[in-house]
mmCIF file of the N, C-alpha and C atoms, coordinates in Angstrom:
data_MODEL
# 
_entry.id   MODEL 
# 
loop_
_atom_site.group_PDB 
_atom_site.id 
_atom_site.type_symbol 
_atom_site.label_atom_id 
_atom_site.label_alt_id 
_atom_site.label_comp_id 
_atom_site.label_asym_id 
_atom_site.label_entity_id 
_atom_site.label_seq_id 
_atom_site.pdbx_PDB_ins_code 
_atom_site.Cartn_x 
_atom_site.Cartn_y 
_atom_site.Cartn_z 
_atom_site.occupancy 
_atom_site.B_iso_or_equiv 
_atom_site.pdbx_formal_charge 
_atom_site.auth_seq_id 
_atom_site.auth_comp_id 
_atom_site.auth_asym_id 
_atom_site.auth_atom_id 
_atom_site.pdbx_PDB_model_num 
ATOM 1   N N  . MET A 1 1  ? 9.767   1.238   5.018   1.00 0.00 ? 1  MET A N  1 
ATOM 2   C CA . MET A 1 1  ? 8.996   2.328   4.436   1.00 0.00 ? 1  MET A CA 1 
ATOM 3   C C  . MET A 1 1  ? 8.127   2.714   5.591   1.00 0.00 ? 1  MET A C  1 
ATOM 4   N N  . ASN A 1 2  ? 8.103   3.815   5.845   1.00 0.00 ? 2  ASN A N  1 
ATOM 5   C CA . ASN A 1 2  ? 6.407   3.778   6.534   1.00 0.00 ? 2  ASN A CA 1 
ATOM 6   C C  . ASN A 1 2  ? 4.781   3.119   6.478   1.00 0.00 ? 2  ASN A C  1 
ATOM 7   N N  . SER A 1 3  ? 3.898   3.207   6.895   1.00 0.00 ? 3  SER A N  1 
ATOM 8   C CA . SER A 1 3  ? 2.712   3.882   6.074   1.00 0.00 ? 3  SER A CA 1 
ATOM 9   C C  . SER A 1 3  ? 2.063   5.036   5.905   1.00 0.00 ? 3  SER A C  1 
ATOM 10  N N  . LEU A 1 4  ? 1.224   4.653   5.686   1.00 0.00 ? 4  LEU A N  1 
ATOM 11  C CA . LEU A 1 4  ? 0.406   6.642   5.028   1.00 0.00 ? 4  LEU A CA 1 
ATOM 12  C C  . LEU A 1 4  ? -0.155  6.416   6.893   1.00 0.00 ? 4  LEU A C  1 
ATOM 13  N N  . SER A 1 5  ? -0.412  5.676   7.416   1.00 0.00 ? 5  SER A N  1 
ATOM 14  C CA . SER A 1 5  ? -0.510  6.172   8.612   1.00 0.00 ? 5  SER A CA 1 
ATOM 15  C C  . SER A 1 5  ? 0.603   6.024   9.586   1.00 0.00 ? 5  SER A C  1 
ATOM 16  N N  . GLU A 1 6  ? 0.959   6.365   11.795  1.00 0.00 ? 6  GLU A N  1 
ATOM 17  C CA . GLU A 1 6  ? 0.983   5.497   12.246  1.00 0.00 ? 6  GLU A CA 1 
ATOM 18  C C  . GLU A 1 6  ? 0.723   5.146   12.191  1.00 0.00 ? 6  GLU A C  1 
ATOM 19  N N  . GLU A 1 7  ? -0.721  5.075   12.273  1.00 0.00 ? 7  GLU A N  1 
ATOM 20  C CA . GLU A 1 7  ? -1.309  3.685   12.923  1.00 0.00 ? 7  GLU A CA 1 
ATOM 21  C C  . GLU A 1 7  ? -0.902  2.388   12.452  1.00 0.00 ? 7  GLU A C  1 
ATOM 22  N N  . CYS A 1 8  ? -0.689  2.753   11.335  1.00 0.00 ? 8  CYS A N  1 
ATOM 23  C CA . CYS A 1 8  ? -0.988  1.317   9.273   1.00 0.00 ? 8  CYS A CA 1 
ATOM 24  C C  . CYS A 1 8  ? 0.688   1.038   9.304   1.00 0.00 ? 8  CYS A C  1 
ATOM 25  N N  . THR A 1 9  ? 1.729   1.729   10.077  1.00 0.00 ? 9  THR A N  1 
ATOM 26  C CA . THR A 1 9  ? 2.252   0.668   9.926   1.00 0.00 ? 9  THR A CA 1 
ATOM 27  C C  . THR A 1 9  ? 3.302   -0.426  10.277  1.00 0.00 ? 9  THR A C  1 
ATOM 28  N N  . PRO A 1 10 ? 2.731   -0.771  12.010  1.00 0.00 ? 10 PRO A N  1 
ATOM 29  C CA . PRO A 1 10 ? 3.104   -2.109  12.660  1.00 0.00 ? 10 PRO A CA 1 
ATOM 30  C C  . PRO A 1 10 ? 2.285   -2.803  11.834  1.00 0.00 ? 10 PRO A C  1 
ATOM 31  N N  . LEU A 1 11 ? 1.548   -2.567  11.564  1.00 0.00 ? 11 LEU A N  1 
ATOM 32  C CA . LEU A 1 11 ? 0.718   -3.666  10.431  1.00 0.00 ? 11 LEU A CA 1 
ATOM 33  C C  . LEU A 1 11 ? 1.706   -4.120  8.594   1.00 0.00 ? 11 LEU A C  1 
ATOM 34  N N  . LYS A 1 12 ? 2.106   -3.230  8.845   1.00 0.00 ? 12 LYS A N  1 
ATOM 35  C CA . LYS A 1 12 ? 2.834   -2.828  6.982   1.00 0.00 ? 12 LYS A CA 1 
ATOM 36  C C  . LYS A 1 12 ? 3.876   -4.240  7.593   1.00 0.00 ? 12 LYS A C  1 
ATOM 37  N N  . GLN A 1 13 ? 4.743   -3.550  7.977   1.00 0.00 ? 13 GLN A N  1 
ATOM 38  C CA . GLN A 1 13 ? 5.641   -3.906  9.222   1.00 0.00 ? 13 GLN A CA 1 
ATOM 39  C C  . GLN A 1 13 ? 5.697   -5.413  8.340   1.00 0.00 ? 13 GLN A C  1 
ATOM 40  N N  . GLU A 1 14 ? 4.825   -6.165  9.776   1.00 0.00 ? 14 GLU A N  1 
ATOM 41  C CA . GLU A 1 14 ? 4.049   -7.188  9.834   1.00 0.00 ? 14 GLU A CA 1 
ATOM 42  C C  . GLU A 1 14 ? 3.952   -8.053  8.819   1.00 0.00 ? 14 GLU A C  1 
ATOM 43  N N  . TYR A 1 15 ? 3.050   -7.378  7.457   1.00 0.00 ? 15 TYR A N  1 
ATOM 44  C CA . TYR A 1 15 ? 2.867   -9.290  6.009   1.00 0.00 ? 15 TYR A CA 1 
ATOM 45  C C  . TYR A 1 15 ? 4.422   -8.497  5.864   1.00 0.00 ? 15 TYR A C  1 
ATOM 46  N N  . ASP A 1 16 ? 5.121   -6.850  5.493   1.00 0.00 ? 16 ASP A N  1 
ATOM 47  C CA . ASP A 1 16 ? 6.283   -6.982  4.777   1.00 0.00 ? 16 ASP A CA 1 
ATOM 48  C C  . ASP A 1 16 ? 6.825   -8.545  4.937   1.00 0.00 ? 16 ASP A C  1 
ATOM 49  N N  . ALA A 1 17 ? 7.439   -8.461  5.919   1.00 0.00 ? 17 ALA A N  1 
ATOM 50  C CA . ALA A 1 17 ? 7.760   -9.635  6.641   1.00 0.00 ? 17 ALA A CA 1 
ATOM 51  C C  . ALA A 1 17 ? 7.323   -10.670 6.013   1.00 0.00 ? 17 ALA A C  1 
ATOM 52  N N  . CYS A 1 18 ? 6.038   -11.304 6.957   1.00 0.00 ? 18 CYS A N  1 
ATOM 53  C CA . CYS A 1 18 ? 5.347   -12.139 6.499   1.00 0.00 ? 18 CYS A CA 1 
ATOM 54  C C  . CYS A 1 18 ? 5.519   -12.806 4.719   1.00 0.00 ? 18 CYS A C  1 
ATOM 55  N N  . PHE A 1 19 ? 5.218   -11.090 3.655   1.00 0.00 ? 19 PHE A N  1 
ATOM 56  C CA . PHE A 1 19 ? 4.981   -12.174 2.361   1.00 0.00 ? 19 PHE A CA 1 
ATOM 57  C C  . PHE A 1 19 ? 6.895   -12.469 2.360   1.00 0.00 ? 19 PHE A C  1 
ATOM 58  N N  . ASN A 1 20 ? 8.102   -11.107 2.483   1.00 0.00 ? 20 ASN A N  1 
ATOM 59  C CA . ASN A 1 20 ? 9.488   -11.368 2.276   1.00 0.00 ? 20 ASN A CA 1 
ATOM 60  C C  . ASN A 1 20 ? 9.767   -13.496 2.982   1.00 0.00 ? 20 ASN A C  1 
ATOM 61  N N  . SER A 1 21 ? 9.004   -13.764 3.415   1.00 0.00 ? 21 SER A N  1 
ATOM 62  C CA . SER A 1 21 ? 9.361   -14.897 3.540   1.00 0.00 ? 21 SER A CA 1 
ATOM 63  C C  . SER A 1 21 ? 8.855   -15.763 3.107   1.00 0.00 ? 21 SER A C  1 
ATOM 64  N N  . TRP A 1 22 ? 7.544   -15.674 3.100   1.00 0.00 ? 22 TRP A N  1 
ATOM 65  C CA . TRP A 1 22 ? 6.895   -16.850 1.814   1.00 0.00 ? 22 TRP A CA 1 
ATOM 66  C C  . TRP A 1 22 ? 7.276   -16.436 0.971   1.00 0.00 ? 22 TRP A C  1 
ATOM 67  N N  . PHE A 1 23 ? 7.581   -15.628 0.126   1.00 0.00 ? 23 PHE A N  1 
ATOM 68  C CA . PHE A 1 23 ? 7.771   -15.739 -1.216  1.00 0.00 ? 23 PHE A CA 1 
ATOM 69  C C  . PHE A 1 23 ? 9.388   -16.261 -1.735  1.00 0.00 ? 23 PHE A C  1 
ATOM 70  N N  . SER A 1 24 ? 10.245  -15.990 -0.878  1.00 0.00 ? 24 SER A N  1 
ATOM 71  C CA . SER A 1 24 ? 11.717  -17.082 -0.582  1.00 0.00 ? 24 SER A CA 1 
ATOM 72  C C  . SER A 1 24 ? 11.330  -17.452 -0.253  1.00 0.00 ? 24 SER A C  1 
ATOM 73  N N  . ASP A 1 25 ? 10.923  -18.360 0.660   1.00 0.00 ? 25 ASP A N  1 
ATOM 74  C CA . ASP A 1 25 ? 10.752  -19.596 1.578   1.00 0.00 ? 25 ASP A CA 1 
ATOM 75  C C  . ASP A 1 25 ? 9.521   -20.334 1.238   1.00 0.00 ? 25 ASP A C  1 
ATOM 76  N N  . LYS A 1 26 ? 8.520   -20.284 0.108   1.00 0.00 ? 26 LYS A N  1 
ATOM 77  C CA . LYS A 1 26 ? 8.067   -20.979 -0.512  1.00 0.00 ? 26 LYS A CA 1 
ATOM 78  C C  . LYS A 1 26 ? 7.246   -20.562 -1.681  1.00 0.00 ? 26 LYS A C  1 
ATOM 79  N N  . TYR A 1 27 ? 7.578   -19.461 -2.067  1.00 0.00 ? 27 TYR A N  1 
ATOM 80  C CA . TYR A 1 27 ? 6.657   -18.989 -3.455  1.00 0.00 ? 27 TYR A CA 1 
ATOM 81  C C  . TYR A 1 27 ? 8.043   -19.462 -4.675  1.00 0.00 ? 27 TYR A C  1 
ATOM 82  N N  . LEU A 1 28 ? 9.148   -20.196 -4.441  1.00 0.00 ? 28 LEU A N  1 
ATOM 83  C CA . LEU A 1 28 ? 10.222  -20.079 -5.405  1.00 0.00 ? 28 LEU A CA 1 
ATOM 84  C C  . LEU A 1 28 ? 10.249  -21.417 -5.826  1.00 0.00 ? 28 LEU A C  1 
ATOM 85  N N  . LYS A 1 29 ? 10.195  -21.789 -4.285  1.00 0.00 ? 29 LYS A N  1 
ATOM 86  C CA . LYS A 1 29 ? 9.709   -22.376 -4.273  1.00 0.00 ? 29 LYS A CA 1 
ATOM 87  C C  . LYS A 1 29 ? 8.941   -23.891 -4.144  1.00 0.00 ? 29 LYS A C  1 
ATOM 88  N N  . GLY A 1 30 ? 7.814   -22.966 -5.328  1.00 0.00 ? 30 GLY A N  1 
ATOM 89  C CA . GLY A 1 30 ? 6.734   -24.189 -5.891  1.00 0.00 ? 30 GLY A CA 1 
ATOM 90  C C  . GLY A 1 30 ? 6.034   -23.579 -5.653  1.00 0.00 ? 30 GLY A C  1 
ATOM 91  N N  . VAL A 1 31 ? 5.414   -23.223 -4.044  1.00 0.00 ? 31 VAL A N  1 
ATOM 92  C CA . VAL A 1 31 ? 4.600   -22.827 -3.067  1.00 0.00 ? 31 VAL A CA 1 
ATOM 93  C C  . VAL A 1 31 ? 3.908   -22.741 -2.972  1.00 0.00 ? 31 VAL A C  1 
ATOM 94  N N  . THR A 1 32 ? 2.666   -22.043 -3.668  1.00 0.00 ? 32 THR A N  1 
ATOM 95  C CA . THR A 1 32 ? 1.426   -20.611 -3.991  1.00 0.00 ? 32 THR A CA 1 
ATOM 96  C C  . THR A 1 32 ? 0.823   -20.354 -3.104  1.00 0.00 ? 32 THR A C  1 
ATOM 97  N N  . THR A 1 33 ? 0.355   -21.285 -1.569  1.00 0.00 ? 33 THR A N  1 
ATOM 98  C CA . THR A 1 33 ? -0.786  -20.208 -1.319  1.00 0.00 ? 33 THR A CA 1 
ATOM 99  C C  . THR A 1 33 ? -0.481  -19.864 -0.321  1.00 0.00 ? 33 THR A C  1 
ATOM 100 N N  . ASP A 1 34 ? -1.062  -18.466 -0.674  1.00 0.00 ? 34 ASP A N  1 
ATOM 101 C CA . ASP A 1 34 ? -0.507  -17.385 0.545   1.00 0.00 ? 34 ASP A CA 1 
ATOM 102 C C  . ASP A 1 34 ? -0.527  -17.469 1.247   1.00 0.00 ? 34 ASP A C  1 
ATOM 103 N N  . HIS A 1 35 ? -0.529  -18.072 3.081   1.00 0.00 ? 35 HIS A N  1 
ATOM 104 C CA . HIS A 1 35 ? -0.979  -17.410 4.536   1.00 0.00 ? 35 HIS A CA 1 
ATOM 105 C C  . HIS A 1 35 ? -0.190  -16.361 5.194   1.00 0.00 ? 35 HIS A C  1 
ATOM 106 N N  . CYS A 1 36 ? -0.361  -15.156 4.043   1.00 0.00 ? 36 CYS A N  1 
ATOM 107 C CA . CYS A 1 36 ? 0.212   -14.425 5.007   1.00 0.00 ? 36 CYS A CA 1 
ATOM 108 C C  . CYS A 1 36 ? -1.048  -12.819 4.622   1.00 0.00 ? 36 CYS A C  1 
ATOM 109 N N  . GLY A 1 37 ? -2.526  -13.328 3.830   1.00 0.00 ? 37 GLY A N  1 
ATOM 110 C CA . GLY A 1 37 ? -3.967  -12.653 3.325   1.00 0.00 ? 37 GLY A CA 1 
ATOM 111 C C  . GLY A 1 37 ? -4.035  -11.965 4.004   1.00 0.00 ? 37 GLY A C  1 
ATOM 112 N N  . PRO A 1 38 ? -4.962  -13.162 4.927   1.00 0.00 ? 38 PRO A N  1 
ATOM 113 C CA . PRO A 1 38 ? -5.313  -11.939 6.716   1.00 0.00 ? 38 PRO A CA 1 
ATOM 114 C C  . PRO A 1 38 ? -4.286  -10.929 6.878   1.00 0.00 ? 38 PRO A C  1 
ATOM 115 N N  . LEU A 1 39 ? -2.940  -10.906 6.743   1.00 0.00 ? 39 LEU A N  1 
ATOM 116 C CA . LEU A 1 39 ? -2.057  -9.415  7.508   1.00 0.00 ? 39 LEU A CA 1 
ATOM 117 C C  . LEU A 1 39 ? -2.550  -8.607  6.555   1.00 0.00 ? 39 LEU A C  1 
ATOM 118 N N  . PHE A 1 40 ? -2.934  -9.182  4.979   1.00 0.00 ? 40 PHE A N  1 
ATOM 119 C CA . PHE A 1 40 ? -3.278  -8.098  4.103   1.00 0.00 ? 40 PHE A CA 1 
ATOM 120 C C  . PHE A 1 40 ? -4.060  -7.218  4.185   1.00 0.00 ? 40 PHE A C  1 
ATOM 121 N N  . GLN A 1 41 ? -5.227  -7.717  4.384   1.00 0.00 ? 41 GLN A N  1 
ATOM 122 C CA . GLN A 1 41 ? -6.227  -7.356  4.284   1.00 0.00 ? 41 GLN A CA 1 
ATOM 123 C C  . GLN A 1 41 ? -7.177  -7.091  5.606   1.00 0.00 ? 41 GLN A C  1 
ATOM 124 N N  . LYS A 1 42 ? -6.131  -6.984  7.610   1.00 0.00 ? 42 LYS A N  1 
ATOM 125 C CA . LYS A 1 42 ? -5.682  -5.965  8.170   1.00 0.00 ? 42 LYS A CA 1 
ATOM 126 C C  . LYS A 1 42 ? -5.444  -4.948  7.765   1.00 0.00 ? 42 LYS A C  1 
ATOM 127 N N  . TYR A 1 43 ? -4.157  -4.989  7.439   1.00 0.00 ? 43 TYR A N  1 
ATOM 128 C CA . TYR A 1 43 ? -3.436  -3.193  6.527   1.00 0.00 ? 43 TYR A CA 1 
ATOM 129 C C  . TYR A 1 43 ? -4.540  -3.026  5.759   1.00 0.00 ? 43 TYR A C  1 
ATOM 130 N N  . GLN A 1 44 ? -4.497  -3.366  4.577   1.00 0.00 ? 44 GLN A N  1 
ATOM 131 C CA . GLN A 1 44 ? -5.382  -2.520  3.768   1.00 0.00 ? 44 GLN A CA 1 
ATOM 132 C C  . GLN A 1 44 ? -6.368  -1.805  4.444   1.00 0.00 ? 44 GLN A C  1 
ATOM 133 N N  . GLU A 1 45 ? -7.443  -2.049  4.709   1.00 0.00 ? 45 GLU A N  1 
ATOM 134 C CA . GLU A 1 45 ? -8.502  -1.689  6.019   1.00 0.00 ? 45 GLU A CA 1 
ATOM 135 C C  . GLU A 1 45 ? -7.878  -0.147  6.736   1.00 0.00 ? 45 GLU A C  1 
ATOM 136 N N  . CYS A 1 46 ? -6.764  0.090   8.130   1.00 0.00 ? 46 CYS A N  1 
ATOM 137 C CA . CYS A 1 46 ? -6.199  0.398   8.190   1.00 0.00 ? 46 CYS A CA 1 
ATOM 138 C C  . CYS A 1 46 ? -5.720  1.547   6.901   1.00 0.00 ? 46 CYS A C  1 
ATOM 139 N N  . VAL A 1 47 ? -5.578  1.665   6.105   1.00 0.00 ? 47 VAL A N  1 
ATOM 140 C CA . VAL A 1 47 ? -4.715  2.182   4.764   1.00 0.00 ? 47 VAL A CA 1 
ATOM 141 C C  . VAL A 1 47 ? -6.206  2.677   4.035   1.00 0.00 ? 47 VAL A C  1 
ATOM 142 N N  . LYS A 1 48 ? -7.050  2.277   4.201   1.00 0.00 ? 48 LYS A N  1 
ATOM 143 C CA . LYS A 1 48 ? -8.563  2.478   3.487   1.00 0.00 ? 48 LYS A CA 1 
ATOM 144 C C  . LYS A 1 48 ? -8.833  3.467   4.563   1.00 0.00 ? 48 LYS A C  1 
ATOM 145 N N  . LYS A 1 49 ? -8.732  3.010   5.506   1.00 0.00 ? 49 LYS A N  1 
ATOM 146 C CA . LYS A 1 49 ? -9.539  3.927   7.142   1.00 0.00 ? 49 LYS A CA 1 
ATOM 147 C C  . LYS A 1 49 ? -9.101  5.153   7.052   1.00 0.00 ? 49 LYS A C  1 
ATOM 148 N N  . ALA A 1 50 ? -7.066  6.074   7.021   1.00 0.00 ? 50 ALA A N  1 
ATOM 149 C CA . ALA A 1 50 ? -6.578  6.340   6.385   1.00 0.00 ? 50 ALA A CA 1 
ATOM 150 C C  . ALA A 1 50 ? -6.591  7.044   5.223   1.00 0.00 ? 50 ALA A C  1 
ATOM 151 N N  . ILE A 1 51 ? -6.781  6.549   4.376   1.00 0.00 ? 51 ILE A N  1 
ATOM 152 C CA . ILE A 1 51 ? -7.196  7.665   3.119   1.00 0.00 ? 51 ILE A CA 1 
ATOM 153 C C  . ILE A 1 51 ? -8.688  7.878   3.938   1.00 0.00 ? 51 ILE A C  1 
ATOM 154 N N  . LYS A 1 52 ? -9.350  7.320   4.015   1.00 0.00 ? 52 LYS A N  1 
ATOM 155 C CA . LYS A 1 52 ? -10.826 8.578   4.554   1.00 0.00 ? 52 LYS A CA 1 
ATOM 156 C C  . LYS A 1 52 ? -10.451 10.195  5.363   1.00 0.00 ? 52 LYS A C  1 
ATOM 157 N N  . ASP A 1 53 ? -10.367 8.968   6.528   1.00 0.00 ? 53 ASP A N  1 
ATOM 158 C CA . ASP A 1 53 ? -9.797  10.104  7.692   1.00 0.00 ? 53 ASP A CA 1 
ATOM 159 C C  . ASP A 1 53 ? -8.592  11.452  7.292   1.00 0.00 ? 53 ASP A C  1 
ATOM 160 N N  . LYS A 1 54 ? -8.317  11.680  6.122   1.00 0.00 ? 54 LYS A N  1 
ATOM 161 C CA . LYS A 1 54 ? -6.673  11.910  5.530   1.00 0.00 ? 54 LYS A CA 1 
ATOM 162 C C  . LYS A 1 54 ? -7.532  12.709  4.757   1.00 0.00 ? 54 LYS A C  1 
ATOM 163 N N  . ALA A 1 55 ? -9.332  13.008  3.732   1.00 0.00 ? 55 ALA A N  1 
ATOM 164 C CA . ALA A 1 55 ? -10.224 13.439  2.976   1.00 0.00 ? 55 ALA A CA 1 
ATOM 165 C C  . ALA A 1 55 ? -9.043  13.152  1.870   1.00 0.00 ? 55 ALA A C  1 
ATOM 166 N N  . ILE A 1 56 ? -8.054  11.691  1.144   1.00 0.00 ? 56 ILE A N  1 
ATOM 167 C CA . ILE A 1 56 ? -7.810  11.666  0.027   1.00 0.00 ? 56 ILE A CA 1 
ATOM 168 C C  . ILE A 1 56 ? -7.929  11.946  -0.880  1.00 0.00 ? 56 ILE A C  1 
ATOM 169 N N  . ASP A 1 57 ? -8.960  12.026  -1.650  1.00 0.00 ? 57 ASP A N  1 
ATOM 170 C CA . ASP A 1 57 ? -9.042  12.109  -2.971  1.00 0.00 ? 57 ASP A CA 1 
ATOM 171 C C  . ASP A 1 57 ? -8.220  10.822  -3.631  1.00 0.00 ? 57 ASP A C  1 
ATOM 172 N N  . LEU A 1 58 ? -8.979  8.978   -4.040  1.00 0.00 ? 58 LEU A N  1 
ATOM 173 C CA . LEU A 1 58 ? -7.533  8.705   -4.862  1.00 0.00 ? 58 LEU A CA 1 
ATOM 174 C C  . LEU A 1 58 ? -8.237  8.956   -5.976  1.00 0.00 ? 58 LEU A C  1 
ATOM 175 N N  . GLU A 1 59 ? -9.209  9.564   -7.144  1.00 0.00 ? 59 GLU A N  1 
ATOM 176 C CA . GLU A 1 59 ? -9.066  9.747   -8.376  1.00 0.00 ? 59 GLU A CA 1 
ATOM 177 C C  . GLU A 1 59 ? -7.359  10.763  -8.396  1.00 0.00 ? 59 GLU A C  1 
ATOM 178 N N  . GLN A 1 60 ? -8.050  11.766  -7.723  1.00 0.00 ? 60 GLN A N  1 
ATOM 179 C CA . GLN A 1 60 ? -6.719  12.325  -7.445  1.00 0.00 ? 60 GLN A CA 1 
ATOM 180 C C  . GLN A 1 60 ? -5.663  11.927  -7.150  1.00 0.00 ? 60 GLN A C  1 
ATOM 181 N N  . LEU A 1 61 ? -4.811  11.028  -6.659  1.00 0.00 ? 61 LEU A N  1 
ATOM 182 C CA . LEU A 1 61 ? -3.856  10.093  -7.014  1.00 0.00 ? 61 LEU A CA 1 
ATOM 183 C C  . LEU A 1 61 ? -3.397  9.262   -8.362  1.00 0.00 ? 61 LEU A C  1 
ATOM 184 N N  . GLU A 1 62 ? -4.879  8.386   -8.383  1.00 0.00 ? 62 GLU A N  1 
ATOM 185 C CA . GLU A 1 62 ? -4.828  7.909   -9.667  1.00 0.00 ? 62 GLU A CA 1 
ATOM 186 C C  . GLU A 1 62 ? -4.559  8.695   -11.182 1.00 0.00 ? 62 GLU A C  1 
ATOM 187 N N  . LYS A 1 63 ? -4.370  10.156  -11.200 1.00 0.00 ? 63 LYS A N  1 
ATOM 188 C CA . LYS A 1 63 ? -4.648  10.800  -12.318 1.00 0.00 ? 63 LYS A CA 1 
ATOM 189 C C  . LYS A 1 63 ? -3.314  10.766  -12.823 1.00 0.00 ? 63 LYS A C  1 
ATOM 190 N N  . ARG A 1 64 ? -3.394  10.553  -13.954 1.00 0.00 ? 64 ARG A N  1 
ATOM 191 C CA . ARG A 1 64 ? -1.935  10.514  -15.098 1.00 0.00 ? 64 ARG A CA 1 
ATOM 192 C C  . ARG A 1 64 ? -1.292  11.962  -15.240 1.00 0.00 ? 64 ARG A C  1 
ATOM 193 N N  . ILE A 1 65 ? -0.189  12.653  -14.203 1.00 0.00 ? 65 ILE A N  1 
ATOM 194 C CA . ILE A 1 65 ? 0.294   13.929  -14.271 1.00 0.00 ? 65 ILE A CA 1 
ATOM 195 C C  . ILE A 1 65 ? 1.641   13.772  -15.535 1.00 0.00 ? 65 ILE A C  1 
ATOM 196 N N  . LEU A 1 66 ? 2.608   13.095  -14.675 1.00 0.00 ? 66 LEU A N  1 
ATOM 197 C CA . LEU A 1 66 ? 4.390   12.523  -15.520 1.00 0.00 ? 66 LEU A CA 1 
ATOM 198 C C  . LEU A 1 66 ? 3.409   12.806  -17.177 1.00 0.00 ? 66 LEU A C  1 
ATOM 199 N N  . GLY A 1 67 ? 4.486   13.779  -17.894 1.00 0.00 ? 67 GLY A N  1 
ATOM 200 C CA . GLY A 1 67 ? 4.097   13.314  -19.045 1.00 0.00 ? 67 GLY A CA 1 
ATOM 201 C C  . GLY A 1 67 ? 3.264   13.727  -19.629 1.00 0.00 ? 67 GLY A C  1 
ATOM 202 N N  . THR A 1 68 ? 2.786   14.350  -18.952 1.00 0.00 ? 68 THR A N  1 
ATOM 203 C CA . THR A 1 68 ? 1.364   15.156  -19.766 1.00 0.00 ? 68 THR A CA 1 
ATOM 204 C C  . THR A 1 68 ? 2.226   17.176  -19.306 1.00 0.00 ? 68 THR A C  1 
ATOM 205 N N  . ALA A 1 69 ? 0.992   18.173  -19.912 1.00 0.00 ? 69 ALA A N  1 
ATOM 206 C CA . ALA A 1 69 ? 1.041   18.985  -20.236 1.00 0.00 ? 69 ALA A CA 1 
ATOM 207 C C  . ALA A 1 69 ? 0.507   19.753  -18.094 1.00 0.00 ? 69 ALA A C  1 
ATOM 208 N N  . ASN A 1 70 ? 0.480   18.751  -18.028 1.00 0.00 ? 70 ASN A N  1 
ATOM 209 C CA . ASN A 1 70 ? -0.099  19.223  -16.022 1.00 0.00 ? 70 ASN A CA 1 
ATOM 210 C C  . ASN A 1 70 ? 0.586   19.157  -15.555 1.00 0.00 ? 70 ASN A C  1 
ATOM 211 N N  . GLU A 1 71 ? 2.115   18.325  -15.766 1.00 0.00 ? 71 GLU A N  1 
ATOM 212 C CA . GLU A 1 71 ? 3.098   17.784  -14.989 1.00 0.00 ? 71 GLU A CA 1 
ATOM 213 C C  . GLU A 1 71 ? 3.878   19.317  -14.801 1.00 0.00 ? 71 GLU A C  1 
ATOM 214 N N  . LYS A 1 72 ? 4.146   20.139  -15.171 1.00 0.00 ? 72 LYS A N  1 
ATOM 215 C CA . LYS A 1 72 ? 4.949   21.373  -15.198 1.00 0.00 ? 72 LYS A CA 1 
ATOM 216 C C  . LYS A 1 72 ? 3.835   22.486  -14.440 1.00 0.00 ? 72 LYS A C  1 
ATOM 217 N N  . GLN A 1 73 ? 3.038   22.555  -14.374 1.00 0.00 ? 73 GLN A N  1 
ATOM 218 C CA . GLN A 1 73 ? 2.017   23.184  -13.531 1.00 0.00 ? 73 GLN A CA 1 
ATOM 219 C C  . GLN A 1 73 ? 2.004   23.702  -11.754 1.00 0.00 ? 73 GLN A C  1 
ATOM 220 N N  . ILE A 1 74 ? 1.101   24.354  -11.628 1.00 0.00 ? 74 ILE A N  1 
ATOM 221 C CA . ILE A 1 74 ? 2.488   24.581  -9.529  1.00 0.00 ? 74 ILE A CA 1 
ATOM 222 C C  . ILE A 1 74 ? 0.930   24.204  -9.706  1.00 0.00 ? 74 ILE A C  1 
ATOM 223 N N  . PRO A 1 75 ? 0.449   23.348  -8.482  1.00 0.00 ? 75 PRO A N  1 
ATOM 224 C CA . PRO A 1 75 ? -0.959  23.184  -8.604  1.00 0.00 ? 75 PRO A CA 1 
ATOM 225 C C  . PRO A 1 75 ? -1.232  23.425  -7.426  1.00 0.00 ? 75 PRO A C  1 
ATOM 226 N N  . GLU A 1 76 ? -2.944  23.592  -6.948  1.00 0.00 ? 76 GLU A N  1 
ATOM 227 C CA . GLU A 1 76 ? -3.557  24.482  -6.237  1.00 0.00 ? 76 GLU A CA 1 
ATOM 228 C C  . GLU A 1 76 ? -3.984  24.691  -4.933  1.00 0.00 ? 76 GLU A C  1 
ATOM 229 N N  . SER A 1 77 ? -3.682  25.407  -5.340  1.00 0.00 ? 77 SER A N  1 
ATOM 230 C CA . SER A 1 77 ? -3.407  25.176  -3.644  1.00 0.00 ? 77 SER A CA 1 
ATOM 231 C C  . SER A 1 77 ? -5.354  24.661  -2.570  1.00 0.00 ? 77 SER A C  1 
# 
């Protein structure tokens, strides 16, 4: 799966690979020190920039829609 922004996708893939390796090779064996934190921070910064650049309103993303009366309404343009 790609990231929100094309420029963030390589960072996401690198972090995903690091996390998956850490989780299966370390965490499941009791080693809880996460060496992927710096990669995650880089990826997070990239995503935050993409959110700002695309003028995405985070409140709208967090708004509960499913299971409410708003679910079946046509979104505003």
